[in-house]
N, C-alpha and C positions, 0 to 999 in steps of 0.2 A: 680314418679313425674307426676303430672297431665298435660297433653298436651292439649292445646286449638287449635282446627282446625280453621284456618282462612277462608279457602275456604268452599263452600257449598258442603258437601260430601253426598253420598248415604248411608243411614244407613242400617245395617244388623239386622234382627230380627228373632229369632227362627230357624235359619238354621245352621247346623253344618258347621265347617270350610271346611272339604273335599267336602261336597256337594256343598257349595257355590263356592269354587275355581274351581271345575270341570265343572261348568256351563258356563265357559267363555273360549275363545280360549287359546291354550297352546303355542302360538308363544313366542319366547324369544328374540325378536329383541331388547328389552330394558332390561337392567340389573340393579339390585339394588346395591347400594354402601353400604358396611358393616361398614366401619369406616370412619366417616366424621368429619372434623373440619370446623367450621364456625366462622366468625368474624363479625357477624351482629346480630341484635335483632330478626330476623326471619329466618326460614329455608325455602329454596326455593326447588321447584320440582327438579331442576338440581343438588341440593346437595344430594338428595336421589336416583335419578335414572340417568342413562346415556342418558339423553335427551339434545337436543341443541335448540338453537333458542329462540324465544320469550317465548315459554312455559316453558323453563328452569328457567326463571326469576320469575315465579309465586310463591308467598309466600303461604305456606301450613300450617305452624305451627310457634308458637313462639319458639325462641331458648332458651336453658337453661341459667341460670345466668353465668356470666364469671367464668371460671374455673370449672363449673359443667358439667354434661353429662345427656343426655336423651336417652332412649332406645325405639325404635319403633318396635313392633312385626309384625309378618307376616300378621295377619288379618288387622291391621291398614294400613300397606303398600299396601295391596291389595285393600282396600277401596279407597285409594288415586289414585292408578293406574286405577281403574275402573272409578272414577270420572273424570279423565283427559284423558280417552280413550287411556291408554298406553297398549301396547301388552306385558304385564308382569303378571305372576302369580307365587306364591311361589311353590317350589317343595315339601316343607313340612312346618309344622308349627313351625320349629325351626329357620327359617330365622329371622334375626334381623338386624336392622340398628342402630348403636350407634353414636350419634352426640355429639361432645365435643365442647363447646364454648371456643374459644381461649381467653387468658387473659394474663395480666402481673401482677406480684405480687408486691405490694408495700412493700418495705423492712422495717424491724423493725427499722432501723436507721431513716428512713423517718418518721415513726410513732412517735418515741421518740423525734425527733427534733420538730415536730409540737406541741406535748404536752409540751415540755420544753419551747418553745416560749410563749405558752399560760400561763404557770406557772410563767414565769419571769414577765409577766404583772400583776400577782397576788402577786408579791413580793418575789418569790423564787430566789435563787442565780443561776446565769448562769452555773457555774462550778459544775454541779451535774450529777449523774448517775441515770437514771430512770429504775426502776425495776417494770414491770407490773405483776399483779397477774396471768394473762393469758400469760405465756411465749411463747406459741405457736400460738399467734394471727397472722392471715394472712388476708390481704385484696386482693381480686382479682378484678381487674377492666378490662374493655374492652381493648383489644389490641390496641395500638396506642394512648391511652388516655394520655394527657399531664398533667392533673390535679393531684394534690397530695391529702393529707389528710386534712380535715377540722376538727377543734375542735369546735363543736357546743355549748357545755356547759362544764364548769369545776368548780370544788370546791376544794379549797386547804386549808388544815389545817397546818398552819405554825409550830405550836408546835410539832406535831407528824410527820411532813413532809410527810403526806399521802394525797392522792388526789383521786377524782373520776371524770370521764369525759365521755362525749358522743362524739364520733368521727364518721366521715363518709367519704366515698370515692366513686367516685372522688369528689373533692371539687367543690362546685358550681352546682352540679347536683341535681335537685329537687327530682329525683328518687333514689338518692344514699342510700345505706344501712347504717343504723346507728347501732353502737355497743357501749355498755356501758363498760368502762374499769376502773380499779382501780389499784393503785400502790403506791410506796413510792420513795422518793428522798433520795440520799446519797451524801454528800459533797465529792468532788474529788480534787485531787492535781496531778499535773504533776511531775514526777520524772524521772531522767536519769537512764537508764539501759544499759547494754552492748548488742551490736548487734551481738556479737560472744563470744565464750568461750575464756577467757583470763587466762593463766596459771601464777602461781607464778613466779616472775622474769621478766615477760613481762611488758612493759610500756604501760599504757592505753593512747590512742591517741584520738583526737577529733572525728575522723571517726569511732571509736569503740563504739560511744555513740548514742543512740536513746532515744526518750521520750515516756512515756506511762502515761495514766491516771489511778489512783488507788483511792479507797475510803480512805479518810484521816484517818478514824477511824481504819483502818487495818495496818497503818504504825507504826513501832516502833519509839521510841523517837530519836534514833540516825541514822535514815535512811538518806542517802545522798539525798539532794534535789537540789543541784547545780552541774553543770558539772565541775566547777573549783575545786571541792573536789575530782574529779576523774582524770582529765587530768594530766599526768605526774606521777601518782601514779602507784604502782604495787600491785597486790593482795597478801595477806599473804598466801592464798591458792587459788587454781583454782576457778574462778567464772563462773557460768553459764550465758548464754545469757537470757535476758528478765525478770530478777528478780530484785527486789529492792536490793540495796547494803547498808550495814551498814558501818558507818564511821570507825569502828574498823576492818573492813575486808580488808582495803587497807592501804598502807603506802608509803612513799617516797622510791624510789629504793635504795637498799643497795649498797653503794659505797665501803664500807670497811667491809669485812667479818671477823667474830670472828675467831681468830687463824691464820689469814693471816699476812704475812710480809708486812709492809708499810713503806713509807718514811715520817719521821717527819721533819717539816719545822719550823724554827724560824726566823722571820723577825724582825730586830731591825735597828735603824738608822745606815746606812753605814755598815750593817752587815747582812749576810744571812747564817744561819747554817742549816745543814741537818744531819740527823742520821737515822739509821734503827731501827724500833721497831716492836713489835708484838701486834696486836689488841686483846684486852681482851673482846670486845663487838662488836656486829654488829653496823654499823653506816650509816645513810643516810646523804645527803648534809645538813650541818648546825648542825648536832648532835654533842654533846660533849661526847666523849667516853674515856675509859681508855686505855692507851698504855704502854706496858713494853719496856723500852729502853734496847735493847739487849746488848749494850756495858756496861752500868752502872748497869743493872738489877734493875733500879728504875722505879716506876710506875708514869706516868704523865697523866694529862688530856689534851686532844687535840680536836680541832674542825675539823670535816671532811670537806675537801675542794675539793675533787675530788676522782677519782678511785685510791685507794691505797695511798692517800695522806692526811695528817692531818696537821693542823697548831697548834703548841704548844703555850700555853699561856705563856706570859712573866714571870709570877710568877713561872713557872715550868722550867725556863731556866737552872737552876742549875742541873736539872736531865738529861739534854741533855749530860752532860759530864760524 
């Protein structure tokens, strides 16, 4: 990196490093700092050397860009020390001072949000996922900067859902670095998923559900899109957390298990009959299943009304006996 000296320094010409360094005092009252972090546009004498007072505030070079580093070799450091009459000289030519400019990284979410807002003004749908061609794009801005990303230019092709843009950061800074980006939009939809693994037989509760955004083109036709389709249901098989759920993967809880003994109930005006039966099917609340009357050995149809209880249809009354 090219370093521009701000102060007026004495130039060296045609003299070897060792000969040049040995021509000055060897006192080491001042020490060089090897690893320096700065948060300003310039590097001061006190950043490089262990000096104090007014001299320490003297600017001697421009700082690198935020997030970048600059390396100063022994010869350059010695020229600075000589120019400012510091009692320091390098013990060898491997001495280095590495200056890193502190920065904060603007997140990809912030970049995407700025581009999305600009695209919406061009007619794009708000519920979209932005995919940049440069997936590893990073913006470094000076530490403490409160400004975000500015979209200086944008071009949107509605038919292909592709765009190109020129963005800069920090926003409003005349010296901000501009970058050209391109990418594509994808329609998204919010779907409910499980926040934990739920096993078959467990009942899904409201607190078991969270929402995520997914590309609508990736969803199957029978994907659950409303939490009402999940609450109170149970998985047919164990379901993992965080994945879209198919409507066929859940059902109402089984209240009557196939092969279990149950109580058959028949309600009629001024009459209540009960009998024991054996379920020939699994049944959830409201399901109509087949029941074998263990007394008459006849098969009737009955509606599941609770755990181990079914309501026999009136037309099947004779089979109760």
